N, C-alpha and C positions, 0 to 999 in steps of 0.2 A: 504494500500500500504506500502510495506516494503522498507526501504532505507538502502543501504549499507554504509560503512564508507566513501567511496569516495564521494557519494552524500552529506553526512552530511558535510564533509570538504568543498566541493564546495559551498554549500549554506552558510556555516558559513563565508567563505571568501567573498562572495558577500555581505552578511549583513555588514561585517566589512568595506568593501569598501564603501558601501552606507553611513555608519556613518562617515567615514573619509573624504569623498569627498562631502558630502551634503552641508557643508558651502561654499565650492568653487563653487559648482553648483548654489547655491542661489546667490552668489556674481556675477557670470556671468549673471544670469538671471535678476539681478537688472538693471534698466535703466542707461544710461551712465553719467548723469550729477551729479557732486559732489560739494557740498557746500564747498567753500574754508575755511581754518582755519581762525578763528578770529585773526587778526595780533597783538593783545595785550590781556591782561587779561580783564575779564569782568568788573573789577573796573577801568580799565585804562582811562575811559572817565569821571569819577567822578571828581568834583561834577556836571558838566554840564549835563551829562547823567549818571544816577546811575547804579551801577552794576546790580541791580534788573531789570531795564529796558533793559539793554543790554542782560541779560540772557534770558528774555522773547522774546525780539525782534529778536535776533540772533538764540537762541536755539529752539524757537517755531515757530515764524512767518517765518523767512527766511528759516529755515530748512523745514518747511511745504510746501513752494513753490517748493523746489527741489523734495520733496517726491511726491507731486501731479503731477508735470511735468513728472517725470519718469514713473509714472503710465499712464499718458495720451499718451505719445509718444511711449510706448512699442509696438513693431511690426509695427511701422509706419515709413515712410521715414525721419521724423524729428529726429529719434533716432540716425542717423548717421551724423547729422549736428552739427557744432559748435553752442554754445548757442546763439551767436549774430545773426547767420543766422536763427535760429528758431524764434527769436523775429521778425525779419523783414518779414520772409515768412509767419508766422502765422498771422501777422497783414494784410498783403496783401491778403491772401487767406480767411480771415474772420473766422479763427479758434480761436474763442474768448477765450475759456477755456485754450487752449495751449498758446496763446499769453499772457493772464493775468499771468499765472504762470511762463512762461519763462521770461517775462519782469520784473516781481517782483524779480525773482532770479538774473537776471543781474543787475537790479537797486541797489539791496542791495550789490552785489559784489563791485560795485564802492563806495557805501555809506560807507562801513566799511574801505575800502582802503584809502579813502581821509582823514582819521583822523590819519593814521599811522605816527609816528614820532613826533606828537604834532604840535601845532600851529606854523605857519611860514608865513611871509609876502610875497606877490607877488613881483616879480622883473623882470628886463630885458624887453624883448619884450612883455611878458605877461602883465606886469604893464603898459607899454606904450599903449597896446590895451585897457586896463581897463580905462585909463585916456581919451583915444580918444572916446570910445563908451559910457562911463558913467559919465565922468567928474571927476573921482577920485575913489579911493578905498572905501572911506567912503560912497560915493553915490551908489556904487555897492551894498554894504551891506544893505543900507537903502532900495533900490529898491527890492532886493531879499526878505527882510523881509516883505515888503508890499505885494509883489506878493504871498508869502507864506500864508499870511492872506486872500488873495482874492480867493484862491483855495477853492471851495465849497465842503464840505464833506471831502472825502479822496483824497490823491494824492501826487504830488511832485512839488517842485519848482527847476528849472534847470538853470544853467549857460551853455549857448550853444554857440558853434562856428559854424557859418553858412557861409562858404566861408572865407572871411577875416574879418568878423564882429562878435562881441560878442553880445549876446542878452539874455534876461531872459524869461523863459517860465514856466507858471504854467500849470500843466496837472493833470487831474483827474485820480483817481484809479491807474492803472499800467502804465499809459502813460509815454513814454520817447522819447527823440529826436532821438534815434537810429532808431526807426520804421519810422521816417519821413526823413531819409537820412541825418540827422544832427549829429554833434558830441557833446556828453554830456561831459562837463568838470567837473561839480560839481552838485550833486543832494542832496537836503534836503528833507527827508521824512516827510510829514505832515499828515500821517495817525495817528490816536490817539494812536496806540500802540507804536509809536516812542517817545511820550512825555507826555502822560496823567498822568502817575504815578508820574512824577516829576514836571509837570507844570499845571496839571489839564487842564482848558480851555484856558490857556494863551499861545496860539500858537505863536504869534509874539515874546514873550519873549524867548521861546525856540529857534526859528529860529535865532534870533539875537545873542543869547549866543553861538550857534553852529558855526555861521559864524565868530564871534569875538574871540572865545576861543579854538575851536577844530580843525577847518579846517587847514590842512597843505597846504597852498597856493603854496608852492614849488611843491608839487605833482600835484596840479591843473595846474600849469604852464607847467609841463612836458607833461600833456595831450594836452595842447594848442600847444606845440611845435612838438608833435609827428605827 
């Protein structure tokens, strides 16, 4: 089959368009959930959490949950929902794989944000609630550390607002208060990837150090007031 000059030009143009627009097409085809930027440098939490741990935790584990979630929700009704709704609905509907990845994506979003700005003490109405429900700030930290050690295997320890009351909840794997209709104010990751490079099997030491030296309690108080 012979091709005239017009055919050649048309095909060349189509090929060029494919090359030029292929990245955009791939971007549109990717699922909608995007991992937020880390709000500080990877070394910004050292020495409590090393840059190496942050790099692996954020760059591999957290990123991996988003990647897997986007694959799972592609061409499903979940793809059009906010991440929080995906967590709640997937839990309710028993879509375990989607829940696990959506919850872990959401859990880590809060996890990284709660350290932004550095350590700060609770104050105001939030501090009053801590004193009422735990007997003081030091008692809250002790109880969260103990609960973090009680979580068997992998999971999270959460500071939760349920109505007008604060409570502590240890949850396994991807479990979070959001899926139970409660408000998560603070979450400490007790999966081994969060601490093992720095603390080996000394999980309580890690939790205590994070609570005492990294958490921006002003940020947590803002979640309490919201």
